[in-house]
C-alpha positions as CSV (number, residue, x, y, z in Angstrom):
1,M,-4.7,14.5,-14.9
2,S,-1.3,14.6,-15.5
3,E,1.5,12.9,-14.5
4,E,2.7,15.7,-11.6
5,Q,-1.2,15.8,-10.5
6,N,-0.8,11.9,-10.4
7,I,2.4,11.4,-8.2
8,A,0.9,14.2,-5.9
9,A,-2.2,12.1,-5.2
10,V,-0.1,9.3,-4.7
11,T,1.8,11.4,-1.7
12,K,-0.9,12.9,-0.4
13,I,-2.2,9.0,-0.3
14,Y,0.9,8.1,1.5
15,E,0.5,11.1,3.9
16,A,-3.1,9.7,4.7
17,F,-1.5,6.5,5.7
18,G,1.0,8.0,7.6
19,K,-2.0,10.0,9.9
20,G,-3.9,6.8,10.4
21,D,-6.3,9.0,7.7
22,I,-8.2,5.5,6.0
23,P,-11.1,6.8,5.2
24,Y,-9.1,9.5,3.1
25,I,-7.5,6.6,1.1
26,I,-10.8,4.9,0.5
27,D,-12.3,8.1,-0.7
28,Q,-9.6,7.9,-3.2
29,L,-11.0,4.7,-5.0
30,T,-12.8,3.8,-7.8
31,D,-15.7,1.5,-6.8
32,D,-13.9,-1.1,-8.4
33,V,-10.4,-0.9,-7.5
34,R,-8.2,-3.8,-8.7
35,W,-6.2,-3.8,-5.1
36,F,-3.7,-6.7,-4.7
37,S,-1.0,-7.4,-2.7
38,H,1.8,-9.7,-3.8
39,V,3.7,-10.9,-0.8
40,D,3.6,-14.0,0.7
41,A,0.6,-15.7,2.1
42,V,1.9,-15.9,5.6
43,A,1.4,-12.5,5.5
44,P,-2.1,-11.2,6.1
45,T,-2.4,-8.3,3.4
46,S,-1.5,-11.3,1.4
47,G,-3.8,-11.8,-1.7
48,D,-6.8,-9.8,-3.5
49,W,-8.4,-7.0,-1.8
50,S,-10.3,-5.8,-4.5
51,G,-13.4,-3.4,-4.6
52,K,-13.5,-0.6,-2.4
53,A,-15.5,-2.4,0.3
54,K,-12.6,-5.0,0.8
55,V,-9.9,-2.3,0.9
56,P,-10.9,-1.4,4.5
57,G,-10.1,-5.0,5.3
58,F,-6.8,-4.7,4.1
59,F,-5.6,-1.7,6.4
60,Q,-7.3,-3.1,9.2
61,A,-5.0,-6.2,8.8
62,I,-1.8,-4.4,9.2
63,V,-3.3,-2.7,12.2
64,A,-4.2,-5.8,13.7
65,T,-1.1,-7.6,13.2
66,G,1.6,-5.6,14.3
67,E,3.2,-2.2,14.5
68,V,4.3,-0.3,11.5
69,T,7.7,1.6,12.0
70,A,8.9,2.9,9.4
71,F,6.9,3.9,5.6
72,V,9.3,6.0,3.5
73,P,8.6,6.1,-0.2
74,T,11.8,7.0,-2.1
75,E,11.5,7.8,-5.6
76,F,8.4,8.2,-8.0
77,V,8.4,7.3,-11.5
78,A,5.0,8.4,-13.8
79,Q,3.6,7.8,-17.1
80,G,0.6,8.3,-18.1
81,D,-2.1,7.7,-15.5
82,T,0.7,5.1,-13.9
83,V,2.5,5.9,-11.1
84,V,5.4,3.3,-9.8
85,S,6.7,4.4,-6.3
86,T,9.7,2.4,-4.6
87,G,10.4,2.8,-0.9
88,D,11.1,1.2,2.9
89,F,8.6,0.0,5.1
90,G,9.5,-0.9,9.1
91,F,7.4,-3.2,10.6
92,V,7.3,-5.5,13.9
93,A,4.9,-8.2,14.1
94,A,2.6,-9.2,17.0
95,K,2.5,-12.6,16.8
96,T,6.2,-13.4,16.3
97,G,7.8,-10.3,17.8
98,K,10.3,-9.8,15.0
99,S,11.0,-6.7,13.2
100,V,12.3,-5.9,9.9
101,N,12.6,-3.5,7.3
102,S,11.9,-4.4,3.7
103,K,11.7,-2.6,0.5
104,W,8.9,-2.0,-1.8
105,I,7.4,-1.4,-5.3
106,F,3.5,0.0,-5.4
107,I,1.7,0.8,-9.0
108,W,-1.2,3.0,-8.8
109,K,-3.3,3.1,-12.1
110,F,-5.6,5.9,-12.1
111,R,-8.9,6.3,-14.2
112,G,-11.3,9.6,-13.9
113,G,-8.5,11.1,-11.4
114,K,-9.0,8.1,-8.9
115,V,-7.1,5.3,-8.1
116,C,-8.4,2.3,-10.2
117,S,-6.0,0.1,-9.8
118,Y,-2.9,-0.8,-6.8
119,E,-0.6,-3.5,-6.7
120,Q,1.8,-3.9,-4.0
121,F,5.1,-5.9,-4.1
122,H,7.5,-6.5,-0.9
123,D,10.4,-8.2,-0.3
124,G,11.2,-11.5,1.7
125,A,11.9,-9.3,4.8
126,L,8.0,-8.7,5.2
127,A,6.9,-12.4,5.0
128,N,9.9,-13.8,7.1
129,A,8.4,-11.3,10.2
130,F,5.4,-13.5,10.4
131,R,7.2,-16.8,10.3
């Protein structure tokens, strides 16, 4: 796929997230997808969710622990089969009631038109919502 097609694929995944269409997202992944969240371990989404069968648990952890109040991608940079995007994430943690805005960077890698690797990095605000 071209860099433009890869950006379009990530954009569609973000649109699906906004609609709660997790099955669409899962369908865009390779069976052996590497899925890793680089956020403090206090956050329920932290860690390794690799393998297509485990990724739904990542999204379930988001829904089960709070409410997404904003998801705003702001920039996309593509090179070859890699797309890096930045944005803002608003969240209210159910356990603490804390509302936060977190800056993020996501790195997507494609193989054969499917996502084979995803890594997310959030600033410290997201973890602080759970403290």
